[in-house]
C-alpha positions as CSV (number, residue, x, y, z in Angstrom):
1,M,-69.5,115.9,-210.4
2,D,-72.9,117.7,-210.2
3,L,-73.0,121.4,-209.4
4,D,-73.7,122.2,-205.8
5,W,-75.1,125.7,-205.6
6,N,-75.5,125.3,-201.8
7,Y,-71.8,125.0,-201.6
8,T,-71.5,128.4,-203.4
9,L,-73.9,130.0,-200.9
10,D,-72.2,128.5,-197.9
11,L,-68.8,129.7,-199.3
12,L,-70.0,133.3,-199.6
13,P,-69.7,134.2,-195.9
14,I,-66.3,132.7,-195.7
15,L,-65.0,134.7,-198.7
16,L,-66.6,137.9,-197.3
17,K,-64.3,137.7,-194.3
18,Y,-61.4,138.5,-196.7
19,L,-63.2,141.2,-198.6
20,G,-61.7,143.8,-196.2
21,T,-58.2,142.8,-197.4
22,T,-59.2,143.3,-201.0
23,M,-60.8,146.6,-200.4
24,E,-57.9,147.8,-198.3
25,M,-55.5,147.1,-201.1
26,A,-57.7,148.8,-203.6
27,L,-58.4,151.9,-201.5
28,I,-54.8,152.5,-200.4
29,G,-53.6,151.8,-203.9
30,F,-56.0,154.2,-205.5
31,V,-55.1,157.0,-203.1
32,L,-51.4,156.5,-203.8
33,A,-52.0,156.2,-207.5
34,L,-54.1,159.4,-207.6
35,G,-51.4,161.4,-205.9
36,L,-48.7,160.0,-208.2
37,S,-50.8,160.4,-211.3
38,L,-51.5,164.0,-210.5
39,A,-47.8,164.7,-210.1
40,L,-47.1,163.0,-213.4
41,A,-49.9,164.8,-215.2
42,L,-48.7,168.2,-214.0
43,T,-45.1,167.4,-214.9
44,R,-46.2,166.7,-218.4
45,V,-48.6,169.7,-218.7
46,F,-45.9,172.1,-217.5
47,T,-43.3,170.3,-219.6
48,I,-40.7,170.4,-216.7
49,P,-37.3,169.7,-218.1
50,V,-35.8,166.3,-217.4
51,L,-38.8,165.4,-215.2
52,D,-41.1,165.4,-218.2
53,W,-38.8,162.8,-219.8
54,V,-38.8,160.7,-216.6
55,A,-42.6,160.9,-216.5
56,R,-42.9,159.8,-220.1
57,L,-40.6,156.9,-219.5
58,F,-42.5,155.9,-216.3
59,I,-45.9,156.0,-218.1
60,S,-44.5,154.1,-221.1
61,F,-43.1,151.3,-219.0
62,F,-46.1,150.8,-216.7
63,R,-48.6,151.0,-219.5
64,G,-46.5,148.7,-221.7
65,T,-45.9,145.8,-219.4
66,P,-48.5,143.5,-217.7
67,L,-49.4,144.1,-214.1
68,L,-48.5,140.6,-213.1
69,V,-45.0,141.0,-214.4
70,Q,-44.7,144.3,-212.5
71,L,-45.9,142.6,-209.3
72,F,-43.3,139.9,-209.7
73,L,-40.5,142.4,-210.4
74,L,-41.4,144.4,-207.2
75,Y,-41.8,141.4,-204.9
76,Y,-39.2,138.9,-206.3
77,G,-36.9,140.9,-208.6
78,L,-36.1,144.2,-206.8
79,P,-34.9,142.6,-203.5
80,Q,-32.3,140.7,-205.6
81,V,-31.0,144.0,-207.0
82,I,-31.7,146.2,-203.9
83,P,-31.1,144.0,-200.8
84,A,-32.7,146.7,-198.6
85,L,-36.0,145.8,-200.1
86,S,-35.8,142.2,-199.1
87,G,-38.0,142.8,-196.1
88,I,-41.0,144.0,-198.1
89,D,-44.0,141.9,-197.5
90,A,-46.4,140.6,-200.1
91,F,-49.3,143.0,-199.1
92,T,-47.1,146.1,-199.4
93,A,-45.6,144.9,-202.7
94,A,-49.2,144.3,-204.1
95,I,-50.2,147.8,-203.1
96,A,-47.1,149.3,-204.6
97,G,-47.6,147.4,-207.9
98,L,-51.2,148.4,-208.2
99,S,-50.4,152.1,-207.4
100,L,-47.6,152.3,-209.9
101,H,-49.5,150.5,-212.6
102,F,-52.7,152.5,-212.4
103,A,-50.9,155.8,-211.8
104,A,-49.5,155.5,-215.4
105,Y,-53.0,155.2,-216.8
106,M,-54.6,157.8,-214.5
107,A,-51.9,160.3,-215.3
108,E,-52.9,160.4,-219.0
109,S,-56.6,160.7,-218.1
110,I,-55.8,163.7,-215.8
111,R,-53.6,165.3,-218.4
112,A,-56.2,164.9,-221.1
113,A,-58.8,166.5,-218.7
114,I,-56.5,169.4,-218.0
115,N,-55.8,170.0,-221.7
116,G,-59.6,169.9,-222.3
117,I,-60.1,173.1,-220.3
118,A,-59.9,176.2,-222.5
119,S,-56.5,177.8,-222.3
120,H,-58.0,181.3,-222.2
121,Q,-59.1,180.6,-218.6
122,T,-55.5,180.3,-217.6
123,E,-54.6,183.4,-219.5
124,A,-57.4,185.3,-217.8
125,A,-56.3,184.1,-214.4
126,M,-52.7,185.2,-215.0
127,A,-54.0,188.6,-216.3
128,I,-55.5,189.3,-212.9
129,G,-52.2,188.5,-211.1
130,M,-52.4,184.7,-210.5
131,T,-49.4,182.5,-211.2
132,R,-49.8,179.6,-213.6
133,L,-49.7,177.2,-210.6
134,Q,-52.4,179.2,-208.8
135,A,-54.6,179.2,-211.8
136,M,-54.1,175.5,-212.1
137,R,-55.1,174.8,-208.5
138,R,-58.0,177.3,-208.2
139,I,-59.5,177.2,-211.7
140,I,-58.3,174.4,-214.0
141,L,-58.1,171.4,-211.7
142,P,-61.6,171.8,-210.2
143,Q,-63.0,171.7,-213.7
144,A,-60.7,169.0,-214.9
145,S,-61.8,166.8,-212.0
146,R,-65.3,166.7,-213.4
147,I,-64.1,165.6,-216.8
148,A,-61.6,163.0,-215.4
149,L,-64.0,161.5,-212.8
150,P,-65.6,158.8,-215.0
151,S,-62.3,157.4,-216.2
152,L,-60.7,157.6,-212.7
153,M,-63.7,155.7,-211.2
154,N,-63.4,153.1,-214.0
155,Y,-59.7,152.7,-213.1
156,F,-60.7,152.3,-209.4
157,I,-63.2,149.6,-210.3
158,D,-60.5,147.9,-212.5
159,M,-58.1,148.1,-209.5
160,I,-60.6,146.3,-207.3
161,K,-60.7,143.5,-209.8
162,S,-56.9,143.5,-210.3
163,T,-56.3,142.9,-206.6
164,S,-57.1,139.3,-207.4
165,L,-53.6,139.0,-208.8
166,A,-52.2,139.6,-205.3
167,F,-52.8,136.0,-204.5
168,T,-49.8,135.2,-206.8
169,L,-47.6,136.9,-204.2
170,G,-49.2,135.0,-201.3
171,V,-51.6,137.6,-200.1
172,T,-54.7,135.9,-198.7
173,E,-57.7,137.9,-200.1
174,I,-60.9,136.7,-201.5
175,M,-59.4,135.2,-204.7
176,A,-56.7,133.4,-202.7
177,K,-59.3,132.0,-200.3
178,A,-61.5,130.8,-203.2
179,Q,-58.5,129.1,-204.7
180,M,-57.8,127.3,-201.5
181,E,-61.4,126.2,-201.0
182,A,-61.6,125.0,-204.6
183,S,-58.4,123.0,-204.2
184,S,-59.6,121.3,-201.1
185,S,-63.1,120.5,-202.3
186,F,-62.5,120.1,-206.0
187,R,-65.5,122.3,-206.6
188,F,-63.8,124.9,-208.8
189,F,-66.8,126.2,-210.6
190,E,-68.8,126.8,-207.4
191,S,-65.8,128.4,-205.6
192,F,-64.9,130.8,-208.4
193,M,-68.6,131.6,-209.1
194,A,-68.8,132.7,-205.4
195,V,-65.9,135.0,-205.8
196,A,-67.2,136.3,-209.1
197,L,-70.5,137.2,-207.5
198,I,-68.8,139.1,-204.7
199,Y,-66.7,141.1,-207.2
200,W,-69.8,141.7,-209.3
201,V,-71.8,143.1,-206.4
202,V,-68.9,145.3,-205.2
203,V,-68.5,146.7,-208.7
204,V,-72.2,147.4,-209.1
205,M,-72.2,149.3,-205.8
206,F,-69.3,151.5,-206.9
207,T,-70.8,152.0,-210.3
208,F,-73.9,153.4,-208.5
209,V,-71.7,155.7,-206.5
210,Q,-69.9,156.8,-209.7
211,T,-73.3,157.7,-211.3
212,K,-74.4,159.8,-208.3
213,L,-71.0,161.7,-208.2
214,E,-71.3,162.4,-211.9
215,Q,-74.8,163.7,-211.6
216,R,-73.8,165.9,-208.7
217,L,-70.8,167.4,-210.5
218,N,-72.7,167.9,-213.7
219,A,-75.7,169.5,-212.1
220,A,-74.3,173.0,-212.7
221,Y,-73.8,172.2,-216.4
């Protein structure tokens, strides 16, 4: 079968209708992952008893197992063990899986950024009456955010691409729609090239945003 590039062009508007689902999963997942990763990072930085061990175990598990396995565990496995979760839909399970998976990686990036700030700044803040938590919130975290930004944005971009795994749970996003179109037309190359182009353009756009944010945050330095 000859390649039909017109088919690829005609398919782009169809796939773009499902881009909103992809971006919704990525954005919600990233916000949840950012909150969880910050909590995990602070738990490790402050070495909170018991919670530090739990954080280490969480990070080790979600960094040490494939995302696809985690999605299957959440959607197919957990309802078998916890019947109350049997009502969870595929979209929610996909967001949960993405959040937990990337939170483990982002936590280590945030922890490294915090540890990269000179300790004497915390000591100086405490010397003028701040608590360690206040020093962390007012002095350390604002500086650490600049250091962590590149890696966090990279994880967000990776999360956008990882939403393509949600189709394995039955979520109809751009990858799932491309798969359906390819199966019906048998034009697999053209269909997957169309979805690849969409992902590529989206990533290029967010890479541009990342560059501008880095320039803005680094202007004072």
